[in-house]
Each structure stands twice: as C-alpha cells, then as structure tokens.
C-alpha positions in Angstrom: 90.0 63.7 142.1 93.5 64.8 140.8 95.5 66.9 142.8 97.5 70.0 141.2 100.9 68.1 141.0 99.2 65.5 138.9 98.6 67.9 136.3 100.4 70.0 133.8 99.6 73.1 136.1 102.2 72.2 138.4 104.9 72.5 135.8 103.7 76.0 134.8 101.3 75.1 132.5 99.0 77.6 133.4 97.5 81.1 133.0 100.7 82.6 134.6 103.6 80.6 133.0 105.1 79.6 136.0 105.6 76.7 138.6 102.7 76.1 141.0 104.8 76.4 144.0 106.5 79.6 143.0 103.0 81.3 142.5 101.9 83.7 145.5 99.1 82.4 147.7 96.2 84.1 145.4 97.4 83.0 142.0 97.7 79.8 143.3 94.4 79.6 144.3 93.1 80.9 140.9 95.0 78.2 139.2 93.6 75.4 141.4 90.1 76.9 140.4 90.8 77.2 136.6 92.3 73.6 136.8 89.6 71.9 139.3 87.3 73.9 140.5 84.6 72.4 138.8 85.7 69.2 139.6 83.1 67.2 142.3 85.2 66.1 145.1 83.8 62.3 145.0 81.8 61.9 141.6 82.9 62.2 138.2 80.6 65.3 137.2 81.2 68.8 136.3 79.9 71.5 138.7 77.8 74.4 138.1 80.0 77.9 137.6 77.8 79.1 140.6 79.6 76.4 142.9 82.9 77.3 141.4 82.7 81.0 142.0 81.2 80.1 145.6 84.7 78.1 146.0 86.8 80.9 145.1 84.9 83.7 147.3 85.0 80.9 150.3 88.9 80.1 150.1 89.6 84.2 149.6 87.5 84.7 153.1 89.2 81.5 154.6 92.7 83.1 153.7 91.7 86.2 155.0 90.2 85.1 158.4 93.5 82.8 159.1 95.5 85.6 158.5 93.4 87.8 160.9 93.7 85.2 163.5 97.5 85.5 163.3 98.9 82.7 161.3 101.3 83.9 158.5 100.3 81.6 155.2 101.8 82.3 152.1 101.8 79.1 150.1 98.5 76.9 150.0 100.5 74.0 150.0 101.7 74.6 153.6 97.7 74.6 154.8 97.9 72.6 157.9 95.1 71.9 161.0 96.1 75.1 162.3 94.6 76.8 159.7 91.4 74.8 159.5 91.1 75.5 163.1 91.3 79.2 162.9 89.3 79.2 159.9 86.2 77.5 161.4 86.2 79.2 164.8 86.3 82.7 163.1 82.8 81.6 161.2 81.7 80.0 164.5 82.7 83.4 166.3 80.9 85.3 163.4 77.9 83.7 164.1 77.6 82.1 160.6 74.7 79.2 160.4 75.1 75.6 160.8 74.3 75.0 157.1 76.8 78.0 156.1 79.9 76.2 158.0 78.7 72.9 156.5 79.0 74.2 153.1 82.6 76.2 153.8 84.0 73.1 155.6 83.0 70.9 152.2 84.8 73.7 150.3 87.8 73.4 152.4 87.9 69.7 151.9 88.0 70.2 148.2 90.9 72.8 148.8 93.0 70.0 151.0 92.5 67.5 148.3 93.3 69.7 145.5 96.8 70.4 146.8 97.1 66.5 147.7 96.4 66.7 151.4 93.0 64.6 151.6 91.8 64.0 155.0 93.1 67.0 156.4 89.7 68.6 157.4 88.7 66.8 160.5 85.1 66.8 162.4 84.5 70.0 163.9 85.0 68.5 167.6 88.5 68.2 166.9 89.0 71.9 166.6 86.8 72.3 169.5 84.0 72.9 168.5 80.7 71.3 169.5 78.9 69.2 167.1 75.5 70.8 167.4 76.9 74.0 166.5 77.4 73.0 163.3 74.7 70.1 163.2 72.3 70.8 160.1 68.9 69.9 160.4 66.7 68.4 157.8 63.6 67.8 159.3 61.1 70.8 159.6 59.6 72.0 162.7 57.2 74.4 161.2 55.3 74.8 158.0 56.6 77.3 155.7 53.8 77.0 153.3 51.9 80.5 152.3 49.1 79.1 153.8 50.7 78.8 157.3 50.9 82.7 157.0 47.3 83.0 155.7 48.4 84.0 152.4 46.7 82.6 149.5 48.8 81.7 146.5 46.5 82.2 143.9 45.7 85.8 145.0 49.2 86.8 145.1 49.9 85.5 141.7 46.9 87.0 140.1 48.6 90.5 141.6 52.1 89.1 140.3 50.4 88.5 136.6 49.4 92.3 136.8 52.7 93.6 137.5 54.9 91.4 135.2 53.0 88.4 133.1 56.2 86.3 133.0 56.9 86.7 137.1 53.0 85.4 137.8 53.5 82.5 135.4 56.8 81.7 137.0 55.5 81.6 140.4 52.1 79.9 139.0 54.3 77.2 138.1 56.1 76.9 141.3 52.9 76.6 142.9 51.2 74.0 140.7 54.3 71.9 139.9 56.4 72.4 143.4 59.2 73.9 141.1 62.4 75.6 142.1 62.8 79.2 140.9 65.5 78.3 138.6 63.5 75.4 137.2 60.4 77.7 136.6 62.4 80.2 135.1 64.2 78.1 132.5 61.2 75.6 131.9 60.4 75.3 128.1 56.5 74.2 128.8 56.2 73.1 125.1 58.8 70.4 125.5 58.2 69.8 129.1 54.3 68.9 128.6 54.3 65.0 128.2 50.5 64.8 128.3 50.1 63.4 132.1 53.7 64.4 133.2 55.6 67.5 133.5 59.0 66.9 132.3 61.3 69.0 134.5 64.9 68.9 132.7 66.6 72.3 132.7 67.7 74.3 135.8 67.3 71.1 138.1 69.5 70.5 141.1 72.4 68.0 140.4 71.3 67.5 136.9 68.4 65.2 137.8 65.6 65.0 135.5 62.3 64.3 136.8 58.6 64.0 136.2 55.8 65.4 137.8 52.6 64.0 137.4 49.8 66.3 135.9 46.7 65.5 138.4 44.2 68.1 138.4 42.4 70.7 136.0 44.4 73.5 137.9 48.0 71.9 137.0 46.7 71.6 133.3 45.3 75.2 133.2 48.7 76.6 134.6 50.6 74.8 132.2 48.5 75.8 129.1 48.7 79.4 130.3 52.6 78.8 130.8 52.7 77.8 127.0 50.3 80.5 125.8 53.3 83.0 126.8 56.8 80.9 126.2 55.8 81.3 122.5 57.4 85.1 122.7 60.5 83.6 123.4 63.0 82.1 121.1 63.8 79.3 122.5 60.4 78.7 124.2 61.3 79.4 127.4 59.6 81.0 130.7 62.7 83.6 131.0 61.8 87.0 129.9 63.4 87.5 126.0 65.0 90.7 127.2 66.8 89.0 130.4 69.5 86.7 131.0 68.7 83.9 133.8 70.5 85.5 136.5 68.4 88.7 135.7 65.3 87.0 135.5 66.1 85.4 138.9 66.7 89.1 140.5 63.6 90.3 138.9 61.2 87.5 140.2 62.8 88.2 143.8 62.2 92.0 143.3 58.5 91.4 142.3 58.0 89.1 145.0 59.6 91.1 147.7 59.4 94.2 147.0 55.9 94.5 145.3 54.0 92.0 146.5 55.8 91.7 150.2 56.4 88.0 149.4 59.4 87.8 152.0 60.2 87.2 155.6 60.5 90.5 156.5 56.7 91.4 155.5 54.4 88.6 155.0 56.8 85.9 156.6 57.2 83.8 153.1 59.6 83.5 150.3 58.5 82.3 146.8 60.4 79.0 147.8 57.3 78.5 150.3 55.1 77.6 147.3 57.4 74.5 147.1 56.6 73.9 150.7 52.8 74.4 150.0 53.3 72.0 147.2 54.7 69.3 149.3 52.2 69.2 152.0 49.4 69.3 149.5 50.6 66.3 148.0 51.7 64.4 151.1 47.9 64.9 152.5 46.6 63.8 149.2 48.4 60.8 148.8 48.6 59.7 152.5 44.7 60.9 153.6 46.3 62.8 156.5 47.9 66.2 157.1 51.8 66.1 157.3 53.4 66.3 160.7 54.3 70.4 160.5 50.4 70.6 159.5 49.5 68.9 163.2 49.4 65.5 161.4 48.7 62.6 163.9 51.2 59.7 164.6 48.5 57.2 164.2 48.8 57.2 160.8 50.3 53.6 159.8 54.2 54.0 158.3 53.1 52.4 155.3 50.8 55.6 154.2 53.7 57.8 155.6 56.5 56.2 153.3 54.2 56.0 150.5 53.7 59.8 150.6 57.1 60.5 151.1 58.1 58.6 148.4 56.3 60.4 145.8 56.7 63.6 147.4 61.1 62.8 147.2 60.4 61.8 143.5 58.3 64.9 142.4 60.3 67.6 143.8 63.4 66.0 142.2 65.4 65.2 145.4 68.0 61.9 145.4 67.4 60.9 149.1 63.8 60.1 150.9 65.1 61.6 154.1 65.2 65.3 152.5 61.2 65.0 152.1 61.2 65.9 155.9 62.8 69.3 155.6 59.2 70.1 153.8 57.1 67.9 155.9 58.4 66.9 159.5 59.6 63.8 161.0 58.7 60.4 159.6 56.3 58.0 161.5 58.5 55.8 163.9 58.1 52.5 165.4 56.7 49.4 163.5 54.6 49.7 160.5 51.0 49.1 161.2 50.5 47.8 157.9 52.9 46.7 155.2 55.5 49.1 154.1 56.0 50.4 150.4 58.1 47.7 149.3 56.3 44.9 151.0 53.1 45.1 149.3 52.1 42.0 148.1 51.5 41.8 144.2 48.1 41.3 143.1 46.9 37.4 143.1 47.0 35.5 139.6 43.9 35.2 137.7 41.7 31.9 138.4 42.7 29.2 136.1 40.4 28.8 133.2 41.3 25.5 132.3 42.8 26.2 128.9 
C-alpha cells in the first residue's frame, strides 16, 4: 500500500489544490480517503463504498475522542502512540463490543500506514488494555437458528409473502441456501441456477463466488418461485424494481422486525439466523450427528466433523475453515478416530483383466 507522500495529492494534486501538510486535519482525512480509502491494507483489491464510509466515520470519531481526552492534534501526520492509546481507551470506556474495537483498530492501522507510519498501532496490551477485553471469539456457544427459539421458518416466510412477496422470497432464499441478506436481495436466480448448484456471485463478501448444491426438492421449489418473481425486474434481480439495494435491505429489516417480530427484542431471532439454521442442518446432514451448539456429542470422530465443516465453509462462502465454528460451535478435539478428510484413501484400482 502506498502512502500519501508517494502520490500526487501530497504535492497539492487533490480536491483542495494545496499541499497535504498545509491542510487542516479534517481536509487531510478527506484527501486520504479520496486517494487511498478504497485500498486494502494488505491485499491488492478495491474495497466497497461501505468500507470507505466506515473508515471515514471511525477516523472522525477517533479524532474527536482524542481531543476530548485532552490531546491537541491539528495535523494527522503528527499521529503518535499517545493519540492511539487515548482513542482505544475511549472505546473501551464507552463499552464497545470487542468486535467493534477490533474493527476500529484495523481502521487506525490503515490510517497509520496511509501517513507513512506502518507499525504504529501496537497490540492492546501495549496501551494497558487486557487482551481479553478486545478478544473476538468466532466460536458459537448457543444456537442462533430460528428453530432454537421455536420459530418455524416456513411459517414466517409464508407470513412475509403475504405482506411483501419480494421480502418473502428473499427470506426463503436465505432459508433454503444459507444466503446472506445482500446475496438474497441481489441474486439473479435465472443466471444463478446452474441446474445442480446455485452460483452465488453478486453481493458476496470479499467478492468470493461460490456454488451451493441444490440437494432437495424444497431448494428447487424455492428457486423456481424466486425465478417466477424475478422476471418482473428488468435485470432479473430479487431486488424490488422500485427500490435501490440499500432501500431493499431496509425494507427486509422493516418487514422482518416490525411486522413479523423477527428481531432480538421480540422473538429473539434475526434474519441472519436463517444462515445459522442452514449451517447447522447441513452439518447434521453431512456428519450424521447434531452440531456442538445443538448438543452434539464429542464421541463423533474428527473425520466426520471436518468433512461437515469443509462443506459448510464452502457453501457459506467463507475463506477459512475456522469461521464455521461461529455457526456450529467448537471443532472436535484430539486425535481423529478415523482418517481425516485429507487422508481418505483413494479407491483401489480395478482388477487387471489380462488385456
């Protein structure tokens, strides 16, 4: 990743037409985001507008918090350990979740790199914050599926269909294929339907395309119903024709939360819980036993556990096997009772027939 000093904006080729070091701190932040806001810190890829907006918000809040802590900072180039420590303390004292603090720290790391101070942001313990305060766990301890709260997904989907067919079909796709909300809204079912698999391309996290196997009659019926509705959209999308993507997202949350009670404060579930439902159902289908969060026993051999997790990871569109634990609970520990997925022996060669 380049720094601000290595590009033209440093010498005044920016929206303000002035050398970067001569701008006030808020204009400096604006220029940084103009030039480098969509650049990933470690990889060669372009980030989404939503991520850029999040960086803008967090940096503004960070500067405000540092000033309220009593530190005067007029130039972002003068950022140092005192400012970073003050910002982190402000987040911890504000009771922010560990995941939120980690996300904000990653944004400040990007900021430090953008001004040429890579390595400035240290581990939380360096600033006197215990690691467990900002430790983010990816292992589920409770089942977040709808069924765990005695919510019958098909019944709620049917109710959603009556209120808004678009939202109903979006929820149904999330239920049947474990799609994220964005993926369900942006899906173009006629293109995604590849016969034996659903190819998920638009709205995916990190731009990772994946295939979800179409294994059941219920999945086929769900997909065919979505296709019948999607022809009303010019692009064949599951987004309501009169709405933009963000409006369609808000519409889904409104119908689900306000009309159907599918929120933490009412029924104790969220639309994302359908993804948990899909993951845990698939785990049981592949392994032959319930997942850990559904009371599964550790007697299950590790080969079956890993086989299930590999398939779930692939069909949910994650890059790491460990993330699956956020849905199904901890992995089986200890030595495998049978061969692992990678160690399964190939089938024997056919007998030689003498020819």
